[in-house]
N, C-alpha and C positions, 0 to 999 in steps of 0.2 A: 481536547479533540469532543469530549463525550458532552463539554456544553454545549458547544457551538453545534451538535449534533442534534441533541435534544431542542436546542431551540430552531432547528432547522436552517442552520445557518451554513450549515456545511455540505458542498457539493459531491465531493469525494476525501476519502481518504487513504491515500496511496502510503505503507509502508514498507520497512526490507526486513523487520522483524517478524519471527516466525514462530512466537511464544502462544498465538492466541488468544490472546487477555483480552480482544475485544469481545471473544462469544459470551461475556458474561456483561456485557454492555451493548443493548441490543441496537437501539441507536446508533451507535459506532458502528458496529459488526454491519448493518445495512449500507452502509456506506463506503466501507473496507473493502483497496483490493492490493493485493499481498504479492510484492512484487520475485521475494523470494522463497515462495513456497510457505508451508504449513508444517509444523510438528507433529498434529493431531493425524494427519493423512500417510498410506502408502499410496505407492504410485507404480505400476507396471515397470519396468525397462524395455517392456517391447511392446504390449496395447497401451500403454498409457493411460488406462484405468486404476481410478484410484480410491480407493478404502478407509473406513476408518482404522486409525491405531490401535490393536490389542497386542499388548505388549504378552510375549510368547512366555513360556514357562521357562526356568533359567535351565531347565535341565538340554531342551533345545539349542543349535545353533546354527550359523547364518542365516542368508536369506532365504526367504520360504517361499514357493514358487505362486505365480499370480491363478486364481482359481479363474479368471473370465478368460485368462488362454486355455485353463485346460477342458475349461466347458465348452469352448469352440473350436477346438483343433478338432484334426481326423486323424484318427491315428491309425497307421500303418507298418503293419510288422516287417514288412521288406525294409524299410527307409524309418528307421528312427529318427534322421535327422529332421521329417518333416514334422515332428511332432517339436513345433517351436513356441516352446513354452516360456515366458520371462518370469524375472525373478519381481518379490513387491523390496522397495527402498523406500527411507524415510523421503515424503513429497517435499525436497529441500532443492533450491538449486546452489550448487556448488560453481565455484569461480568456473567461467568459461563454458558451463556448460549450456545446451542449449533451451530454451525457455518454451515448454509442453503450451503454454499458458499465453504466450502473447500475443494470439487473435486476440483473444479476450480482453487483455491487457489496453491493446490497440485499440479497439473498439470502446473501453472505458474514456481514454487519451479523446479521442474524436469527439463522442458525445459532449465530453466537458469542454473542450474547446469551442461547439456549438451554443454551449450556455453563454458563454463571453464571461468568466469568474472575476468577480471585482478585486478577489485577493487571493494568492499564493502564497503558503506558508512553507517553508522548508527546515525544517526542525527537527535537527538532531541529525542530521544526512553530513556525510563527508561528502559526498559526491552527488553527481547525478545523473540518470542514465542521459539516451541521445533524446528517449521519449519523453521524459520529465523537461529535458530543454525545450524542444518542441512547443509544450503547453508552457512554459513560461513565456518564452516568446512572443506564442500568437497571446496570448493574454496580455502582455504587456502593450500591444499592438495593438490592442482594442482596448485600452486604455485602463484596463488591469491593474493592481500594484503588486507586488514584488516583496518579499520579507523574509531574511535569510534570518535563522535564531540557530546559532551553536557557540560550544567554547571560542573555536578554531574560526575565525573570518575565510572564507570561501576562496578558492582558486586562482587564478588571475584569470583564466576562462570563464568562472562561473560569477567574477564580481561584478562584472558591465552589467548581468542580466538582472540586478535584485534593486528595488528602490531604498530600503530599507534592510541596516547589518546591522543586529544585535548579538554582539561577542560576548555571552553569557551560559548561565544555566536555563536550559529549556522549562525547568520547574518553575522558574521564577519568575518568568511569562504566565505559566498554568496558575501560577498563585495568585500572579494579580489579576488576571480575567474572572477567577473565580471567588475574588475578595466579595465583603458583603459591608456596604451598600451601594448597588450600583445604580444610577439613577440616570447614567448617560448609557445604559442599555438598552435599542432601539430595538419593537415587536418586529416579527417577520413581514406585518405589510408594510412597515415605514422603507424595512430593507429591500422592500423590491422596486423600490423605487432606481437603483441600478446605479449607484453612485457610490463615493470613497469614504462612506460613514464607517463604515465595518473597521477599517483599515483604522480607522482615527479611535475606536473604539480601544483597540489592539493594541496604539501604542502610541497614545495620548499620554500617558502617566511613565515612559518610560524614555532615558536619553540614550539614544542615539549618536 
């Protein structure tokens, strides 16, 4: 993905990973949307304010109060319940939790649909959210190609959405793309012709 980002071929990088490894890769980080949150942040359970995670000393225990809530709350000595202060928890989306960033994610998806992506790679994901499925369907309706890369084949619900299905190691595709020499690489200006050549670049040496 970093190779695609460096060559201005990557429109967006949606990830379920929470490890934030993209922070060391500026071009990739600029295109990344995290669907499950990030381990380097804390989020308030009440006001949704986020802050950088700073590991507490070992002597402390439990969740810490939100400083943003504390600075905005109106203290009422007769009614302590009005002092509603949230707690800080890791900014990670657990199963069945509502996504506080869903509007921002949806905005990115709508922007991407308008850009008419010519290729969507779903790599290493065992499933796809409804928003991602909608992106795949819209891309295909506009002539884009879709590729599934995973050690397991997609579920019957997803299988019909992909033009290419590669059942194998994601790292193999990455090594193939980064191998030298690469005379078949296109320039950014050539890529702007909006045809299927990027698909050919990524899959022409792989047997599907």
